[in-house]
C-alpha positions as CSV (number, residue, x, y, z in Angstrom):
1,M,54.2,-26.8,0.4
2,T,55.3,-30.4,-0.5
3,A,53.3,-32.5,-3.0
4,T,51.4,-35.6,-1.8
5,R,53.3,-38.7,-2.8
6,L,51.4,-41.9,-2.2
7,Q,53.4,-45.1,-2.1
8,E,52.4,-48.6,-0.9
9,S,54.8,-51.0,0.7
10,A,55.7,-54.6,-0.3
11,L,56.6,-55.6,3.3
12,Q,54.4,-58.3,4.9
13,A,53.2,-58.0,8.5
14,E,53.9,-61.7,9.3
15,R,57.6,-61.1,8.6
16,A,57.9,-58.2,11.0
17,V,60.3,-58.6,14.0
18,L,58.0,-56.4,16.1
19,N,54.2,-56.0,15.9
20,H,52.8,-53.8,18.7
21,K,49.3,-52.3,19.1
22,L,49.4,-49.2,21.2
23,P,46.1,-48.3,22.9
24,S,44.7,-44.8,22.5
25,G,46.1,-42.1,24.7
26,E,49.1,-44.2,25.7
27,P,52.9,-43.4,25.6
28,Y,55.5,-45.6,24.0
29,L,59.3,-45.6,23.8
30,L,61.0,-47.8,21.2
31,E,64.5,-48.3,19.8
32,I,64.9,-48.7,16.0
33,K,68.3,-49.9,14.6
34,R,69.9,-48.3,11.6
35,G,68.6,-50.0,8.5
36,Q,65.4,-51.2,10.0
37,T,62.0,-50.1,8.6
38,L,59.2,-48.9,10.9
39,R,55.6,-48.8,9.9
40,I,53.0,-46.7,11.9
41,V,49.4,-47.7,11.2
42,D,46.4,-45.5,11.8
43,L,44.1,-48.4,12.6
44,E,40.7,-46.7,12.8
45,G,41.4,-43.4,10.9
46,N,42.3,-39.8,11.8
47,Q,44.2,-40.6,15.0
48,A,47.2,-38.3,15.6
49,V,50.4,-40.2,16.5
50,D,52.8,-37.6,18.0
51,V,56.5,-38.7,17.7
52,I,59.9,-37.3,18.7
53,F,63.0,-39.0,17.3
54,Y,66.4,-39.1,19.1
55,N,69.8,-40.4,18.1
56,A,70.0,-43.5,20.3
57,Q,73.8,-43.2,20.6
58,D,73.7,-39.5,21.6
59,P,70.1,-38.3,22.5
60,A,71.3,-34.7,22.6
61,E,70.8,-35.0,18.8
62,H,67.1,-35.0,18.0
63,Y,64.6,-34.5,15.2
64,S,64.6,-31.0,13.9
65,A,61.4,-29.7,12.2
66,T,63.3,-26.6,10.9
67,D,66.1,-28.6,9.3
68,T,63.6,-31.1,7.8
69,M,61.5,-28.4,6.2
70,L,64.5,-26.5,4.9
71,S,66.1,-29.6,3.4
72,Q,63.0,-30.6,1.5
73,G,61.6,-27.1,0.7
74,G,58.2,-27.9,2.1
75,I,56.2,-28.2,5.3
76,Y,54.4,-31.5,5.0
77,L,56.0,-34.9,5.3
78,T,55.4,-37.7,2.8
79,T,57.1,-40.4,0.7
80,G,60.7,-39.3,0.0
81,T,61.0,-36.9,2.9
82,V,64.2,-37.2,4.9
83,L,63.7,-36.4,8.5
84,M,66.7,-34.3,9.6
85,S,68.4,-34.0,13.0
86,S,69.5,-30.9,15.0
87,E,73.0,-31.7,13.6
88,A,71.6,-31.5,10.0
89,R,72.1,-35.3,9.6
90,A,69.6,-37.7,8.1
91,M,67.7,-39.6,10.8
92,L,64.9,-41.4,8.9
93,T,63.6,-41.5,5.3
94,I,59.9,-42.0,4.6
95,V,59.9,-44.9,2.1
96,A,56.1,-45.6,1.9
97,D,53.0,-43.5,2.7
98,T,49.3,-44.3,2.0
99,C,48.0,-41.3,3.9
100,G,49.8,-38.6,1.8
101,R,51.0,-36.0,4.2
102,H,51.9,-35.5,7.9
103,D,52.3,-32.4,10.0
104,T,55.5,-31.1,11.6
105,L,54.1,-27.6,12.7
106,G,51.2,-28.2,15.1
107,G,53.2,-29.5,18.0
108,A,52.0,-31.7,20.8
109,C,49.0,-31.0,23.0
110,A,49.8,-29.8,26.5
111,A,48.0,-28.2,29.5
112,E,48.8,-24.8,28.1
113,S,47.6,-25.4,24.6
114,N,44.4,-27.2,25.9
115,T,43.7,-24.0,27.9
116,V,44.3,-21.7,25.0
117,R,42.5,-23.7,22.3
118,Y,39.6,-25.0,24.3
119,A,38.8,-23.8,27.8
120,L,40.3,-23.1,31.2
121,Q,38.8,-26.2,32.7
122,K,40.5,-28.3,30.0
123,K,44.0,-27.5,31.5
124,F,44.3,-30.6,33.5
125,M,43.2,-33.1,30.9
126,H,45.7,-35.8,29.9
127,S,48.0,-34.6,27.1
128,C,50.8,-35.7,24.7
129,R,53.3,-33.7,26.8
130,D,52.2,-35.7,29.8
131,N,52.7,-38.9,27.9
132,Y,56.2,-37.9,26.8
133,L,57.2,-37.2,30.4
134,I,55.7,-40.4,31.7
135,A,57.6,-42.5,29.1
136,L,60.9,-40.8,29.8
137,Q,60.5,-41.1,33.6
138,H,59.8,-44.8,33.4
139,A,62.7,-45.4,30.9
140,D,65.2,-43.6,33.1
141,I,67.6,-42.8,30.2
142,G,68.6,-39.4,31.2
143,L,66.1,-37.5,29.1
144,G,63.5,-35.1,30.7
145,K,61.4,-32.0,30.1
146,R,64.1,-29.9,28.6
147,D,64.6,-32.6,25.9
148,L,61.1,-32.3,24.5
149,V,61.4,-30.7,21.1
150,P,58.9,-29.9,18.3
151,N,57.5,-33.3,17.1
152,V,56.0,-35.0,14.1
153,N,52.2,-35.4,14.1
154,F,51.7,-38.5,11.9
155,F,48.3,-38.6,10.2
156,M,47.4,-35.1,11.4
157,N,46.1,-32.4,9.0
158,V,47.3,-28.9,10.0
159,P,47.0,-26.5,6.9
160,V,48.6,-23.1,6.9
161,T,46.2,-20.2,6.3
162,P,46.9,-17.4,3.8
163,D,47.8,-15.1,6.7
164,G,50.3,-17.6,8.1
165,G,48.2,-19.1,10.9
166,L,47.6,-22.8,11.6
167,K,44.2,-24.6,11.4
168,F,43.5,-28.1,12.9
169,E,41.3,-29.6,10.2
170,D,39.6,-33.0,9.7
171,G,42.2,-35.6,8.9
172,V,43.2,-36.9,5.4
173,S,43.9,-40.3,6.8
174,G,41.6,-43.3,7.2
175,P,41.4,-46.8,8.7
176,G,44.5,-48.8,7.9
177,K,46.5,-46.0,6.4
178,Y,50.2,-46.2,7.2
179,V,53.5,-44.5,6.9
180,E,56.9,-46.3,6.7
181,L,60.3,-44.9,7.7
182,R,63.8,-46.4,7.2
183,A,66.2,-45.6,10.0
184,E,69.4,-43.9,8.8
185,M,70.9,-44.1,12.3
186,D,70.1,-45.9,15.5
187,I,66.9,-44.2,16.8
188,L,65.0,-43.8,20.0
189,M,61.4,-43.0,19.1
190,L,59.2,-41.3,21.8
191,V,55.5,-41.7,21.1
192,S,52.3,-40.3,22.4
193,N,49.2,-41.9,20.8
194,C,47.3,-38.6,21.3
195,P,44.7,-38.6,24.1
196,Q,43.0,-35.4,22.8
197,L,39.3,-35.4,23.6
198,N,38.5,-31.9,22.5
199,N,39.4,-31.9,18.8
200,P,36.7,-32.9,16.3
201,C,39.4,-34.2,13.9
202,N,39.2,-37.6,15.6
203,A,35.5,-37.3,16.3
204,Y,36.4,-36.8,20.0
205,N,37.4,-40.4,20.1
206,P,41.2,-41.4,20.3
207,T,41.9,-44.8,18.8
208,P,44.7,-47.3,18.8
209,A,47.8,-47.3,16.5
210,Q,50.0,-50.1,15.4
211,F,53.8,-50.3,15.1
212,L,55.7,-52.8,13.0
213,I,59.5,-53.2,12.4
214,W,61.3,-55.2,9.8
215,D,65.1,-55.9,9.7
C-alpha cells in the first residue's frame, strides 16, 4: 500500500517567494522551477486539491500515476514519494507531509463521473475537468482536452476495497495540514481546487487552499 510517513517542514512562510490563496472551486496554473519547493496547504480540512504536473520544457511529458506507483511499490503518496513522469523520469519529490497520504487513483470529477456517482441531474455541475480546461484555455500554451491525464488528489482519501474497488471516504486531513514537493525539473502545475458539492468527504462545502513556493 505505502506506509504513512509524517514529516514537518522547517520552511517559513514569510520567506516564500510566492504565497497564493486559491478560492474553493477555482482553477490555477503555476510554473515551478527546478530546485524550488512547493507547499500545498489544506486550509480548512478535507479539501481535495486535484493536480496534474507537466514538464514545462516539453508538456508532452506529464505526471504518470502508473510509473509513480510502480517505482515506489504502493498506491498512496507521502513523504519520500517520487512523482514520476510518462518518460519514467523524476518530476517532484515529496519532502514533507503532515497529512500522511494522498490519492493517485480516484481521478478528477467530471460531468460523466458526477452522473454515474450521484444523479443524472448532477451532470452539468461544475467539475475539476471543467477547471482544467478553463485554465488551459486562458493560458493558451498549446495544451487541451487530450492532454488531461490521471491526476493526484492531494488530501483525498480513496481506499481500495478487498475486491479491488475504490471508496471515497472521509478525509484523513485537517485544517492547516500540508504537503511539500521539491521540483526535480521545471514544472507546470495544473490545479483544480475541487468544486465538488455532492461528496460528504468535505461536508458538501469546498474550501480554499494555499500555495507557497521557496527558492
